[in-house]
C-alpha positions in Angstrom: 4.3 -30.2 -10.5 5.2 -28.0 -7.9 2.3 -26.7 -5.3 2.4 -22.9 -4.1 3.5 -22.7 -0.9 0.1 -22.0 0.8 -1.5 -24.8 -0.1 -0.9 -28.5 -1.4 -1.9 -30.9 -4.2 -3.7 -33.9 -4.1 -1.7 -35.6 -7.0 -4.3 -36.7 -9.1 -5.5 -33.3 -10.6 -4.6 -29.7 -10.5 -7.1 -29.3 -7.6 -5.2 -27.1 -4.8 -6.1 -27.3 -1.1 -5.9 -23.9 1.0 -4.0 -24.1 4.0 -2.6 -21.1 6.1 0.7 -20.4 5.4 3.7 -20.8 7.9 6.1 -17.9 6.5 5.7 -14.6 7.4 4.6 -11.8 5.3 5.0 -8.2 6.3 5.5 -5.9 3.1 2.3 -5.4 1.0 3.2 -7.7 -1.8 0.2 -7.2 -3.9 1.2 -3.7 -4.8 4.4 -4.8 -6.2 2.4 -7.4 -8.4 0.2 -4.5 -9.4 3.0 -2.2 -9.6 4.5 -4.6 -12.2 1.5 -4.7 -14.2 1.2 -0.9 -14.6 5.1 -1.0 -15.3 4.0 -3.3 -18.1 0.9 -1.4 -19.3 2.8 1.9 -19.3 6.0 0.5 -20.4 4.9 -1.2 -23.1 1.8 0.0 -24.1 2.4 2.3 -26.4 4.5 -0.6 -28.0 1.9 -3.1 -27.5 -0.8 -0.8 -29.5 1.1 -2.6 -32.5 -0.6 -5.6 -32.5 -4.2 -6.2 -33.9 -4.7 -9.4 -32.7 -3.5 -11.5 -29.8 -2.1 -15.3 -30.3 -4.1 -18.4 -29.4 -5.0 -20.0 -26.5 -7.4 -19.1 -23.7 -7.9 -15.7 -22.5 -7.4 -14.8 -18.8 -11.0 -14.9 -18.3 -11.1 -18.1 -18.0 -9.0 -18.3 -14.8 -11.0 -15.7 -12.7 -14.2 -16.1 -10.8 -18.0 -16.0 -12.4 -18.6 -13.2 -9.7 -15.9 -10.9 -11.4 -17.0 -7.6 -12.0 -14.4 -5.5 -13.4 -11.8 -7.1 -15.7 -8.7 -5.4 -17.6 -6.7 -7.4 -19.8 -3.5 -7.1 -21.6 -2.2 -9.3 -24.3 2.1 -8.9 -25.0 3.4 -10.6 -27.6 7.2 -10.1 -27.4 7.9 -11.2 -30.9 6.2 -9.0 -33.0 8.4 -5.9 -31.9 9.9 -5.6 -35.3 6.7 -4.2 -36.6 7.4 -1.4 -35.1 9.6 -0.4 -38.0 6.2 -0.2 -40.5 4.1 1.9 -37.9 4.1 5.4 -38.9 2.5 6.8 -35.7 6.0 5.5 -34.0 8.3 6.9 -36.8 8.9 10.1 -34.5 9.7 8.9 -31.6 13.1 9.0 -29.9 15.8 6.6 -30.7 15.8 5.2 -27.4 12.7 4.9 -26.9 12.3 3.0 -30.4 14.9 0.9 -29.0 13.5 -0.4 -26.1 10.5 -1.0 -28.1 11.8 -2.7 -30.7 13.3 -5.2 -28.4 13.0 -8.7 -28.4 11.0 -8.8 -25.0 9.4 -5.6 -23.3 8.7 -7.4 -20.3 12.4 -7.7 -19.5 12.8 -4.2 -20.0 9.5 -3.6 -17.7 11.4 -5.7 -15.1 14.5 -3.9 -15.4 12.5 -0.3 -14.4 10.8 -1.9 -11.6 14.2 -3.6 -10.2 15.4 0.2 -10.2 12.5 1.3 -8.1 12.0 -1.9 -5.4 15.0 -4.1 -4.0 12.5 -7.3 -3.8 12.9 -7.1 -7.8 16.4 -6.7 -7.8 16.7 -9.7 -5.9 15.0 -11.6 -9.0 17.1 -12.5 -12.1 14.4 -12.3 -15.3 16.1 -14.4 -17.5 16.2 -17.4 -14.7 13.0 -16.4 -12.7 10.5 -14.8 -14.5 11.3 -15.2 -18.6 11.0 -19.3 -18.9 7.2 -19.4 -17.7 5.8 -15.8 -18.3 3.5 -15.9 -20.7 2.1 -13.6 -23.1 -1.5 -12.4 -21.5 -2.2 -10.7 -17.9 -5.6 -9.9 -16.6 -6.8 -7.8 -13.3 -10.2 -8.9 -11.9 -12.2 -7.5 -8.9 -14.3 -9.7 -7.4 -17.0 -8.2 -4.6 -17.4 -10.4 -1.4 -20.2 -9.2 0.5 -17.9 -6.4 2.3 -16.6 -3.0 1.6 -13.2 -4.8 0.2 -13.7 -6.8 -2.6 -11.3 -9.6 -3.7 -9.1 -9.6 -6.8 -6.7 -11.3 -8.6 -4.0 -10.8 -11.3 -4.5 -14.0 -14.1 -0.6 -14.4 -15.2 -0.2 -16.9 -18.5 2.0 -19.4 -17.4 4.4 -21.3 -20.2 5.7 -23.9 -17.3 4.0 -24.1 -14.5 6.7 -25.9 -12.1 8.9 -23.0 -13.2 6.2 -20.6 -12.2 5.6 -21.8 -8.6 9.4 -21.3 -8.4 9.8 -18.1 -9.8 6.8 -16.7 -7.9 8.0 -18.4 -4.7 11.3 -16.6 -4.9 9.5 -13.7 -5.4 7.0 -14.1 -2.3 10.4 -14.8 0.0 11.8 -11.6 -1.4 9.0 -9.3 -0.5 8.4 -10.6 3.0 11.1 -10.6 4.7 10.4 -8.7 7.8 9.2 -12.1 10.0 5.6 -10.6 10.7 2.9 -12.4 9.4 0.3 -10.9 7.3 -2.9 -11.4 5.6 -2.4 -9.3 2.8 0.7 -11.2 1.7 1.2 -13.0 -1.9 -0.5 -16.4 -2.4 -1.7 -17.8 -5.8 -3.5 -21.0 -7.3 -2.9 -22.4 -10.8 -6.0 -22.8 -13.3 -5.8 -23.8 -16.5 -3.1 -22.1 -18.3 -2.8 -19.3 -15.5 -1.5 -18.6 -12.2 -4.0 -16.1 -10.1 -2.2 -14.0 -7.7 -3.9 -13.1 -5.3 -3.8 -12.0 -1.2 -3.2 -14.8 1.6 -6.4 -14.5 3.1 -8.1 -14.7 -0.3 -6.6 -17.2 -1.9 -8.6 -20.7 -0.9 -11.9 -18.7 -1.6 -10.9 -17.2 -4.9 -9.7 -20.8 -6.1 -12.8 -22.1 -5.1 -15.1 -19.4 -6.8 -12.8 -20.2 -10.1 -13.3 -24.0 -9.8 -17.3 -23.5 -9.4 -17.6 -21.4 -12.3 -15.2 -18.6 -14.5 -16.0 -15.2 -16.1 -15.3 -16.7 -19.4 -18.4 -19.1 -18.8 -20.7 -16.0 -17.7 -23.5 -15.6 -20.1 -23.4 -12.3 -20.1 -19.6 -11.7 -20.7 -19.4 -13.9 -23.3 -22.2 -12.2 -24.8 -20.7 -8.3 -24.5 -17.4 -9.8 -25.4 -18.6 -11.4 -28.8 -20.3 -8.1 -29.0 -16.9 -6.8 -28.9 -15.6 -8.4 -31.3 -11.5 -8.4 -31.9 -10.1 -7.7 -28.0 -7.0 -6.2 -29.2 -4.2 -5.7 -27.4 -6.0 -4.2 -24.4 -9.4 -5.1 -23.3 -11.8 -4.1 -20.5 -15.1 -5.2 -19.2 -17.4 -4.0 -16.1 -20.4 -5.0 -14.6 -21.5 -2.0 -13.2 -24.2 -2.8 -10.6 -22.6 -5.2 -8.4 -19.6 -2.9 -9.0 -21.2 0.0 -7.6 -21.9 -1.8 -4.4 -18.2 -1.5 -3.6 -18.1 2.6 -4.3 -16.8 3.2 -1.0 -14.2 0.9 -1.7 -10.9 2.5 -3.0 -9.9 -0.2 -5.7 -13.3 -0.2 -7.1 -13.3 3.7 -7.2 -10.5 3.1 -9.0 -11.6 0.7 -11.3 -14.8 2.5 -12.2 -12.4 5.6 -13.3 -10.4 3.8 -15.4 -13.2 2.2 -17.1 -15.2 5.7 -17.3 -11.9 6.6 -18.8 -12.3 4.6 -21.6 -15.9 5.3 -22.5 -15.6 8.4 -24.6 -20.0 8.6 -24.4 -19.4 9.7 -20.6 -21.4 7.3 -19.6 -19.8 5.6 -16.9 -18.7 8.9 -15.3 -21.8 9.0 -14.2 -21.2 6.5 -11.3 -18.3 8.5 -9.6 -19.3 10.2 -6.5 -20.8 9.0 -3.6 -21.7 5.3 -3.1 -25.5 6.2 -3.0 -25.3 7.9 -5.8 -23.3 5.4 -7.7 -25.8 2.8 -6.3 -28.7 4.5 -7.7 -26.9 5.5 -11.6 -24.9 2.6 -12.0 -26.4 -0.2 -14.4 -25.6 -2.3 -17.3 -22.7 -3.4 -18.6 -19.6 -2.1 -20.3 -16.8 -3.3 -22.6 -14.1 -1.7 -24.7 -11.1 -2.9 -26.5 -7.8 -1.0 -27.8 -6.6 -2.3 -31.0 -4.4 -1.5 -34.0 -4.2 -1.3 -37.6 -1.4 -0.3 -40.2 -2.9 3.2 -40.5 -5.0 3.7 -37.0 -5.2 3.2 -33.4 -9.0 2.5 -32.4 -10.8 2.4 -29.0 -13.6 0.5 -29.3 -16.7 -0.2 -27.1 -20.2 -1.5 -26.4 -22.2 -0.7 -23.5 -25.3 -2.8 -22.7 -28.7 -2.2 -20.6 -27.6 1.7 -19.5 -31.1 2.9 -18.3 -32.0 5.9 -20.1 -29.6 5.7 -22.7 -31.6 4.7 -25.5 -34.2 5.8 -28.0 -36.3 3.6 -30.5 -34.5 5.9 -33.4 -35.2 5.3 -36.9 -34.2 6.9 -40.3 -32.8 10.4 -40.0 -31.2 12.6 -42.4 -27.3 12.1 -41.6 -26.7 15.8 -42.5 -22.9 15.1 -41.6 -22.4 13.0 -44.5 -23.4 16.1 -47.3 -21.1 18.6 -45.5 -18.4 20.1 -47.8 -15.4 17.6 -48.4 -12.9 20.3 -46.9 -14.7 20.4 -43.5 -12.1 20.5 -40.9 -14.6 19.6 -37.9 -18.0 18.3 -37.3 -20.1 17.1 -34.7 -23.6 15.5 -35.2 -26.4 13.8 -33.5 -29.3 11.9 -35.0 -32.7 11.9 -33.1 -31.9 14.7 -31.2 -35.3 15.2 -30.1 -36.0 12.5 -29.0 -32.9 12.1 -26.4 -34.4 15.7 -25.4 -37.4 14.2 -24.5 -35.9 11.4 -22.9 -33.5 13.5 -21.2 -36.0 16.2 -20.2 -38.4 13.0 -18.5 -35.1 12.2 -16.5 -34.6 15.8 -15.4 -38.5 15.7 -14.1 -38.1 12.5 -12.3 -34.9 13.6 -10.5 -35.7 17.5 -9.7 -39.3 17.7 -10.1 -39.5 20.9 -8.7 -36.6 22.7 -10.4 -38.0 21.2 -13.8 -41.4 23.1 -12.8 -40.0 26.0 -12.2 -38.0 25.9 -15.6 -41.2 25.3 -17.2 -42.9 28.3 -15.6 -40.4 30.8 -16.4 -40.3 29.5 -20.1 -44.2 29.9 -20.4 -43.8 33.6 -19.4 -41.2 33.9 -21.8 -43.8 32.6 -24.1 -41.8 29.0 -24.8 -42.8 25.4 -24.0 -40.5 22.9 -22.4 -39.0 20.8 -23.9 -41.1 21.2 -27.1 -39.5 24.1 -28.0 -35.9 22.4 -27.8 -36.5 19.2 -29.6 -37.8 21.7 -32.3 -34.4 23.7 -32.4 -32.8 20.1 -32.4 -34.5 18.3 -35.0 -34.5 14.9 -35.7 -30.7 15.3 -37.3 -28.5 17.8 -36.8 -24.7 19.1 -37.4 -22.7 21.5 -36.2 -20.2 22.1 -39.0 -16.9 24.1 -39.0 -15.0 25.1 -42.3 -11.5 25.9 -43.4 -12.3 29.5 -43.3 -11.8 29.4 -39.6 -8.3 28.7 -39.6 -7.9 32.4 -40.9 -9.9 34.5 -38.4 -6.4 35.3 -36.3 -5.2 36.9 -39.2 -9.0 38.9 -40.0 -11.4 38.4 -37.2 -13.8 41.1 -38.0 -14.3 39.4 -41.5 -17.6 37.8 -41.3 -17.0 35.5 -44.3 -14.5 33.5 -42.8 -16.6 32.5 -39.8 -16.9 29.5 -41.6 -19.3 28.1 -38.4 -22.8 26.5 -39.5 -25.9 24.6 -37.7 -28.1 22.7 -39.4 -31.0 20.8 -38.2 -33.6 18.2 -39.9 -36.8 19.8 -38.0 -40.4 21.7 -38.9 -38.5 24.5 -40.4 -41.1 27.4 -40.0 -41.5 26.7 -36.4 -37.8 26.8 -35.8 -37.3 30.1 -37.3 -40.5 31.8 -35.6 -38.5 30.2 -32.2 -35.6 31.8 -33.2 -36.7 35.3 -34.2 -38.4 35.3 -30.0 -35.3 34.4 -28.9 -33.5 36.9 -30.5 -36.2 39.6 -29.7 -35.4 38.7 -25.9 -31.7 39.6 -26.3 -32.9 43.5 -27.0 -30.6 43.4 -29.9 -32.2 43.4 -33.0 -28.9 43.7 -35.1 -28.7 39.8 -34.5 -31.3 38.7 -36.1 -29.7 40.7 -39.6 -26.6 39.6 -39.0 -28.0 36.0 -39.1 -27.8 33.8 -42.3 -30.8 31.5 -42.5 -31.5 28.7 -45.4 -34.5 26.8 -44.9 -34.6 24.5 -48.2 -35.1 20.8 -48.7 -36.5 21.2 -44.8 -33.1 21.6 -43.4 -32.7 24.9 -41.3 -29.4 25.9 -41.7 -28.0 29.1 -40.0 -24.6 30.9 -40.0 -22.8 34.3 -40.1 -21.0 33.5 -43.6 -23.5 33.5 -46.5 -21.1 31.6 -48.4 -20.2 28.8 -45.9 -24.3 28.4 -45.5 -24.5 28.0 -49.1 -21.6 26.0 -49.6 -23.1 23.4 -46.4 -26.8 23.9 -47.2 -25.5 22.1 -50.8 -24.9 18.6 -51.8 -21.2 18.2 -50.5 -19.0 15.3 -50.4 -17.5 14.5 -46.7 -19.0 11.3 -46.4 -17.1 10.0 -49.6 -13.8 11.6 -48.4 -11.2 9.1 -47.4 -10.1 10.9 -44.6 -13.1 11.3 -43.0 -14.3 7.3 -43.9 -10.8 6.3 -42.3 -11.7 8.1 -39.0 -15.5 7.5 -38.8 -16.2 4.3 -41.0 -19.3 3.9 -39.5 -20.5 7.3 -39.5 -23.6 6.4 -41.8 -25.3 4.4 -38.9 -24.0 6.7 -36.0 -26.1 8.2 -33.5 -23.5 10.7 -32.9 -20.2 11.7 -34.9 -17.2 13.8 -33.7 -14.8 14.1 -36.6 -11.8 16.5 -36.8 -9.2 16.8 -39.5 -6.0 17.6 -37.8 -4.3 18.1 -41.1 -5.6 21.4 -41.2 -4.8 22.8 -37.7 -1.1 21.5 -38.0 0.3 25.1 -38.5 -1.0 26.7 -35.7 0.3 24.5 -33.3 3.0 22.0 -34.7 5.3 25.0 -34.6 5.1 25.8 -30.8 6.0 22.2 -30.1 10.0 22.4 -29.1 10.5 18.4 -29.2 11.4 17.3 -33.0 10.4 13.7 -32.0 7.0 15.1 -30.5 6.6 17.7 -33.1 7.2 14.6 -35.7 4.9 12.1 -34.2 2.1 14.8 -34.2 2.6 15.6 -37.4 1.6 12.1 -38.6 -1.8 12.4 -36.9 -4.3 13.2 -39.9 -7.6 13.0 -38.2 -9.7 12.1 -35.1 -12.8 10.6 -35.2 -15.8 9.1 -32.8 -19.0 7.8 -33.0 -21.8 6.2 -30.9 -25.2 4.4 -31.3 -27.4 3.4 -28.9 -31.2 1.6 -29.5 -34.2 1.6 -27.1 -32.9 -0.9 -24.5 -30.0 0.7 -23.8 -27.6 -1.2 -25.9 -25.1 0.7 -27.8 -21.4 0.7 -29.0 -19.0 3.5 -29.8 -15.4 3.9 -31.5 -12.8 6.5 -31.1 -10.2 6.4 -33.8 -6.6 7.9 -34.2 -5.6 7.8 -38.1 -2.3 8.1 -39.3 -1.5 10.2 -42.4 -0.8 8.3 -45.9 
């Protein structure tokens, strides 16, 4: 086994002793390495989404320190490229793109792209220097270290440690040719099945931390990933509190932004902004994975211990399940009255003066906050859109075409009284006459189309619809659901897309579904799914 140039092995084990480097370094090598990872994610991301499960062996978390606060993992298997022919989502892609995605090794293609952008990679031969040792998995880990700039490591799965050492050494030499020493140069250590790339000034500490305990052995990480289930081809994990202390670090802000972008619930987005706000609001943990099946692409995640997001919950109406089967769009919220109460409580704690002023103004108008809002929201609500709205551009004044309805399981008498008083405040009495109401079965239904109000007030079959079930398979247990039957809108936008390939690919999209749930302890889960046509 050949040792990394920045240290030595003791010859009896894989233990590595850090020694200051003697080679000169000047270029920001780690940025180059990060660029490789980015190229693999961007260049191979669509292709990688064709995989449901990774292969065997340890995950990259087994080679990163236990203190890792942000972790992004990618799993690539070059032997499954031929499966793309069976993936309906990619049938409309450009032939050249398909040829690249169907190649034996997408990593070779990504490396070629990098060689075109940076001369250091042009000096490396992928087949000789990289391919013999590079495995299928990699991950980026961010490790707080008590300063504004955290440590970070890139764990690359290694099939041949000696070949990996030789290839990395060649890359190191190619990227450090100026003759000026730099603490930010490239170094690495081996741990298990992985080479962990980091900076020269951090390599010794990172190795020591990893030897002391790995992220894979951390209880919270293991519990969160177990709850997440299949890690898919791309997964991420964030421990918000330690990461928030690094809010002034550019790399920490980027990590938070990336994680927030993977969380459709928007919970992690609250951590952006000033470091003080981030430290105050960042709580709990987040894990997510990108998965693929024959007819869908899914982003699924779990949240743990996020303050202020959970309610006790209970059985509720799940009104969305009873909408008409031809519903083209819907949003639902269960336990909305409880969420309003919790949200208003947080608002009063953060902005007591503003809340007091709002309550005073509402009282003068004859309303009570937040009680009246809770009454309108109820224990189960749904906003529904029917196919008739697709004809509105042709006849916008036809109220029967306005197939939009709001339903709430609530105290219908109190809700109707509130509506009447709110409409009276507008000074437009015709608005009250325009609004169609139905209060059967303890559910308030509102709309302007009599036929559509009647349709949504009846017991429909959306919950049994195959497209709906494929898009939101757990709708019956979710606290919130968003659903769009994309097929119903295709005639409005497909003709506006000039490229045949893009139009063909979009035409394969049948529906989009999102669902989320949480409990009183701030533990939750969410799923965003894109479903292909049968």
